[in-house]
C-alpha positions as CSV (number, residue, x, y, z in Angstrom):
1,X,-64.1,101.4,35.4
2,X,-60.4,101.3,34.6
3,X,-57.9,101.2,37.4
4,X,-54.2,102.1,37.7
5,X,-53.3,98.7,39.4
6,X,-51.7,96.1,37.3
7,X,-51.1,92.4,37.7
8,X,-47.6,91.3,36.7
9,X,-47.2,87.5,36.2
10,X,-44.7,85.0,35.0
11,X,-41.9,86.6,37.1
12,X,-38.8,84.8,38.0
13,X,-38.8,83.7,41.6
14,X,-35.6,85.8,42.1
15,X,-37.2,89.0,40.7
16,X,-37.4,91.8,43.3
17,X,-39.8,94.6,43.9
18,X,-37.0,97.0,43.0
19,X,-36.5,95.3,39.6
20,X,-40.2,95.6,38.9
21,X,-40.4,99.1,40.1
22,X,-37.5,100.2,37.9
23,X,-39.0,98.6,34.8
24,X,-42.4,100.3,35.4
25,X,-41.0,103.7,36.4
26,X,-40.0,104.3,32.8
27,X,-43.7,104.8,32.1
28,X,-44.7,107.0,35.0
29,X,-45.1,107.3,38.7
30,X,-45.0,103.9,40.5
31,X,-47.2,104.4,43.6
32,X,-46.4,100.9,44.9
33,X,-44.9,97.6,43.7
34,X,-45.3,94.3,45.4
35,X,-43.8,91.0,44.4
36,X,-44.9,87.8,46.2
37,X,-41.7,85.9,47.0
38,X,-41.6,82.4,45.6
39,X,-45.0,82.9,43.8
40,X,-43.9,84.4,40.4
41,X,-46.3,87.3,40.4
42,X,-47.0,90.7,41.9
43,X,-48.9,94.0,41.5
44,X,-47.8,97.5,40.5
45,X,-49.9,100.6,41.1
46,X,-49.3,103.5,38.7
47,X,-50.1,107.1,39.4
48,X,-52.6,107.4,36.6
49,X,-54.7,105.2,34.4
50,X,-52.8,106.6,31.4
51,X,-49.5,105.6,32.9
52,X,-50.8,102.1,33.7
53,X,-52.0,101.7,30.1
54,X,-48.6,102.8,28.7
55,X,-46.7,100.4,31.0
56,X,-49.1,97.5,30.1
57,X,-48.7,98.1,26.4
58,X,-44.9,98.5,26.6
59,X,-44.1,95.7,29.1
60,X,-46.5,92.9,28.4
61,X,-44.7,89.9,26.9
62,X,-41.2,91.5,27.5
63,X,-38.3,89.9,29.1
64,X,-37.4,90.6,32.8
65,X,-34.6,88.4,34.2
66,X,-35.1,85.7,31.5
67,X,-38.9,85.4,31.7
68,X,-41.5,86.9,29.4
69,X,-43.7,88.7,31.8
70,X,-47.5,89.1,31.6
71,X,-49.0,92.5,32.4
72,X,-52.7,93.0,32.7
73,X,-55.2,95.1,34.6
74,X,-55.6,93.8,38.1
75,X,-59.0,92.3,38.9
76,X,-60.7,92.8,42.3
77,X,-59.9,90.1,44.8
78,X,-62.7,87.5,44.9
79,X,-64.1,86.6,48.3
80,X,-63.5,82.9,49.0
81,X,-65.6,80.9,51.3
82,X,-64.1,80.2,54.7
83,X,-62.4,76.8,54.9
84,X,-61.5,75.0,58.1
């Protein structure tokens, strides 16, 4: 099943959620945008699957703040074994 949540990778460490939200808003309703500070990636949730596909097609391998970003369908989080 397709989802409207997208993974956004290869972000500059200075890229903000607002910058990502603005880029994706050109392709539809951005429900949420989250950038993990100092990690170089984040997630964007679009209003519909069609909007997510349009954003993925248009923005994958495009430049945001000097970096060619990677946009892909987000995969479900994998459970990790507990580590002490």
